[in-house]
N, C-alpha and C positions, 0 to 999 in steps of 0.2 A: 539266503540272498543278501540280507542286511550285513552279515559278517563278511561276505565276499566284497561287498561294496566298500566297507570300511578298510578292509585289507588293501584294497586298491588305492585308497586315499591316504591312510595314516602313515604307513612306512615310507613311501617315497616323497610325500609332501609335508604332512604335519610334523613327523619326526625330524625332517630335514630343517624345519624352522625352529623347533623347540630345542633340539640338541645341537651343540656345536660340532660334535663328532660322536660316532658310534663305532665301537670296536666289537665286531661280531665274528668270533674266531672258532676254528676247529669244528665246524659243522660237518666236515668230512668224516669225523669219527662216528657220527650218528647213523645207525642202520635204518634208514628211512622206510625200508620195506617191511620192518617189524612192527608189532604193536608196542607203543612206547609210553613210558611215564617219565616226563621231565621233572626232576626233583630239584627245585631251586631254593635259594635263600630268599628271604622276604623282607624288603626294606621300604617298598614304595607302592603299597596297595595295588590298585588295578594295573598300574603301569608295568609291573614286573612280568606278569603273564603275557601281556600284549607284546612286550619287547622280545620275550623268548620266542614267541610263535610267529612274529610278523614276517620273518624272512624264510620260513619253512615253506616248501613247495605245496604241501597238502593242508587242508583245513585243520585248525587247531581247536582244542576243547579245553575248558578251564573248570576248576572247582573254586567255589567261593562260599564263605560262611553264610549260613541259611538266613540270618537276620537281615541280610541285604535284599532278600526276596519278599519282604513283608508288603511293600508298596506294590500295587498292581501294575503301575506304569513301569517301575523298575524291573519287576518280574518279567514283563513282556520283552523289554529290551535285552535283559540278561539272557533269556532263553534264545532270543534271536542271535545272540553273540556266542552261542554254544557254551553257555555257562551253566553248570549244575550245582545245586545247593548241597553243602555238607553240614551236618548237624554236629556241633561240638557239645561238650558238657556244659559250656557256658550258655548254650541255647535251651538248657533244661534237659534233665535225664529222660523226661517223658517223650522227648522228640528224637532221641538218638536212634530209636528203632527205624525211623524214616530213612536212615542211611541205606537200609536194605534195598529200597527202591532206587536210590541214587546209584548204588553199586551195580544193580542190574543194568541200568543204562550205560554205566561205564564199561561193563563187560561187553555189551553189545557193540559199542564203538571200537573197543580193542579187538574184538573178533573180526572186524573189517580192516585190521591193520591200521586203525586210527591211533590217536594219541591224546594224552591229557597233560596239562601243566599243573603240577601240584606243589604246594609249599609245605614241606614236612614239619617245619617249625610250628605251623598252626597259628602263628601270630605275626603281625607286621611290626617290626621295631627298627627305627632308623639309627642303628649303631653299627660300628665295625666289629660286630661279634655275632656268633651263631647262638641261637636259642636251642634248648633241648628239643630233639626231634620227637614227634608223636608217632603213633603206630599205624595211623590210617593209610599211609602210602603202602606200607608193607602188606596190610590186609587186602588192599585192592589188588596188588600184584599176585599174591598167593591165591586170592579168590578167583581171579581170572584164569590162572593156571589150573586150579582145581575144577572149576566149572566147565571150561572149554579146552583144557590142555594147551593153552596159549603160551608161546615162548615170549613172554613179556620182557622187554629190555628196559632197564632203568638207567636214565642219563642224568647224573648230577650236573647242575648248571650253576655257575657262579655269576651273580649279577652285582656289579660294583659301580656305584655312581661317584663322581667327584663331589657333587652337591645335589642330592636327590630332589630338592624342592626349587632349585633355581633355574631360571631361563638361560639357554645358551651355554650349558655346561656339557659334560661328557658322561657316557655310560660305557662300561666294558662288560661284555657278555662272552663267557667262554664255556664250551661244552667239554665235559670230562669223558674219559673212557667209560662206555656203558658196561653194565653187567647183566647177565640173563638171570631171571628168577629160577631157572632150572639148576643153577649152581647151588641153590639152597633148598631144593625140594626134598632131598633125602633127609636133611636135618629137620625139615618141617614135619615129615611123617613121624619122626621119632619124638620131637619136642617142638610144637608150634611156638611156645614162648621163647625158646632159645633161637629159633629161626627168625622170629620177629626182631629180636635183639641183634642178631647177626646182620640182618637186612639194614637196620638203622646204622649199625657201625660202618657198613660199606658205603652207605649214602653220606654219612657224616665225614668219613675219610675223604671222599671225593670233594665234598664242599669245603673241607679244611684246606685242600690244595688249591681250590679255585677262588675262594673268597679272601679279600684283603681283611685280615683280622688283627685288631689291637686287643691283646688279651687283658691288659690292665687298663681300666678306664682312666686312671691317672695319667696315662701316656697319650691320651687322645690328642691333646693340643700339640705336643712335640711331634707326633707322627704327621699330623696335618701340615705343620710348617715344613717338615722334611719332604712331604709329598709335593708341596708347592714348588720347592726348590728342584726336586727331581723332574717335575713336569717342565719347568723352565729350562732345564738342560736338554730337553727332548723336543727338537724342532721338527714340525710336521709340515707337509705341503699345505699351503694356505687355504686353497679352495676345496681340497679333498675332504669328503665328509664321512664316508664309510670305509672302514679298514678291516681286512681279513687277516689280522695280525694280533698275536698275543704278547708282543714284546712290551707294550706299555703296561699291561697288567702285571707282567713278570717284574718289571722295574718297581712298581708300587708295592707288589707283594714282598719283594726282597727288603725294601725299606722297613715295612711293618714287622717283618720277621726278625730283622736285626735288632730293632728296639725291644721286641718280645724277648729275644735272647739275652741282651745285656741287662734287661730288667730282672732276669732270673740269676744271671751269673756274675754281674759286676755293677753293683749299685753306684760305685764311685765313677765308673765310666759313664753311666747314664746321667748322673748328676752333672758331671763336667760338660757333656754334650748339651744337656738341657740349658745350662747357663750360657753357653756360647750362642745357641739358637735364640734364646730369649734376648740376649744383648744385641744380637744382629737385627732381629725384627723390631726391637725398640728403637734402635738407631734409624732404621728405615722409616718407621712411622713418625718419629720426631722430625725427620727432614723431608717428609712427604715423598719418599722414593719407593720404588717397587723392586722386588727381587728380580723380576724379569729383565730389568735394565742393567742390573749388575751381572746377571748370568750370561747374557748373550748380546751380540750385535747382529741384528737381522739384516739380511741381504736387501738390495734394492732400496736403501734408505731414502735416497733422493726421489725415486719414483713414488714411494709411499707418501712423502710430503706433497708431491704434485697431485697424486690421486685424491688427497684430502681437499686440496684447493679446487681443482677442476671438477671433482666429482660432487661438489656441494649442490649444484642445481639438480642432479639426479637424486641425491639424498633427499633434498627438500620435496621434490615431486613425489618420490616414493613414500616419504613419511606422511605427507598430507593426505595422499590418496589412500593410504592404509591406516590412517589414524584410528578409526573406530575399531577394527579388529586387533589393532596393536594395543590399545589402551583398555578396552572393555573387559577382556578376560582377567587382566591383572587387577582392575578395580573390584570386580566381583569376587575374585579369590581372596584378595586382601581384606575385603569386608566380611565375607561369609565363612571362609574356611578357617576354623580354629585348630583343627587337627592337621598338622603338616604332612602326615602320611598320605592325605588325600589331595594335597595342594596341586601337584603337577598333573595328576590324573584329571581333576576337574578343569584345570587350566587348558589342557589339551582338548578335552571334550567340548568345552565352551568355544575355544578358538576354532576348532574344526567345523562345528555346526554353524557358527557365526559367519565364517568365510564362505561356506557353501551357500549361504543366503546372500551375503554381501556382494560377492563377485558377480553373480548374474544380474543383480540390481545395477551395479556399476556399468556392466556391458549394455544393458537396456538404456540407461540414462545417456551414456556416451553415444550410442547409436542414434537416439532421438535428437540429441543436440548437434552431433557432427556427422551423421550419416556413416558411410563406410569408413572414412578416415577416423571418425570418433570411435567406431567399434574397434578398429585396429589399435588405436591408442589405449582403449580399455583393456585389451588383451595384455598390454604391457604392465598393468597395475601389479599383478603378483610378482613379476620379475623385478620391478623397481623396489617393491616392498622387501623382497629377498636381498637385494643388493644393499638396502639400508642397513641390514644386520652386519654385513662385512664392512661397510663404510664406518659404522660406529666403532667396530673393533679396531680398524686401522687408525681412526682419529684418536681414540683413547690411548692406543699404543704409542702414537707419534707424540702426543702430549706428554706422556710419561718419559719418553726418550728425550724430548726437548728439555724437560725439567732436569733430567739427569745430566745432560751436557752443560746446562747453566750452572748446576751445582758443582760440576767438575771444574769449571772455569773459576768459580768463586772460591771453592774450598776443595782443592785437589787432595789434601791430606785426608779429608773425610772419606772420599771415594776410595782412596788407597786402603784406608782402614777397613771399610766395608768389604772390599775385594779380598783383603787378607783374612778377615774373619770367616767369610764365606768359603774360602779355599780350605781353611782349617776344618770347618764343619764337614765339607765333602771328604777330606782325607780321613778324618775320624770315622766317618760312616763307612768308607771303603775298607778301613783297617779292621772293622768288625767281621770276623770270620765265623760263619755259622758252623756249629758242630752238628752235622746232619745225623750222626749216630744218636744224638740225644732226643731227636724228635720221634 
């Protein structure tokens, strides 16, 4: 019951506030009528599993490392959320045998054509790289097939965040082509060890296709700046929030793969591109300009300025009436959360619970003070709070645009220089041709 309630609240409301956009694509590839194991990469603690399962039509189940179940209160809520404990070597060899009980529960769910979200890396790392896959997912799938003859389907899922710990950023989730455990059962009969290895190779190949990966950590900065430029070239509908499209992920994936490619094949090209990008962003920073203003001219510019001016009263009302739920989660997380892998999950948890308490109190106070009219005004509090987010975005964008036009009037040569360097960078990137036979 608790998990159903949260599924009703978090995807349509909480995620809509926390994420600026969600790209949730290729769900049609998933055979929802089959027992399923969703094998995703792991960058953002609890958030990853919730995101994968939030828009599936059936209840979703999760696995989580067993040390999270030590606290009795946490254990109660995790069980209510369909979370099962998994014991790793890190939890002590003496506890690993407890996985037999967990696996029995997993088989029971899969037997009913249920599903589990699992993270085969076994560790959460906020990097644009995959970690070595562990064998637990394979053992679950083969065990379910052996125990009940189930046709378990494994679905690699790529989870890519623009900035996993930051408010009002984006997440891109894409489902890969699934494979059936039956494809490997003959090999498993001959050699379980080889079958487990083949299983992980298939999952890893799927994740390699879906996850935006920077192979060399030394190129993280360069790829990040190029991703910013790529996103600024990609204009999306302003108010649209959820997209069933993989085009944005493919754009970012291609940028990362091109840098991976020239890192291996042409260090001179990589060095030349890095110098241009560094020079470009240093010039932007020195002159307090943003790449988005160099990259594009947004439509309805005058209307955007007018919306900032005339929308200010609504912004002020929405900001003041939502000040507590807007500020408190950030203050708590900034003060208490030291491990950034848990930041956004805790932020969302605190924000959701707080608003579920705060909004009814506001309605009661509004009704007591203003009767029916006050109650109706109270109903507008969440809407005005949501509009605050868009107002802030437009106001910041208009400020940057205005700064750009002032700079262009004062120093047109600087703007021409920036536009020229940016154009060179884009051309250099477009001229990198991936040799697909080398992958």
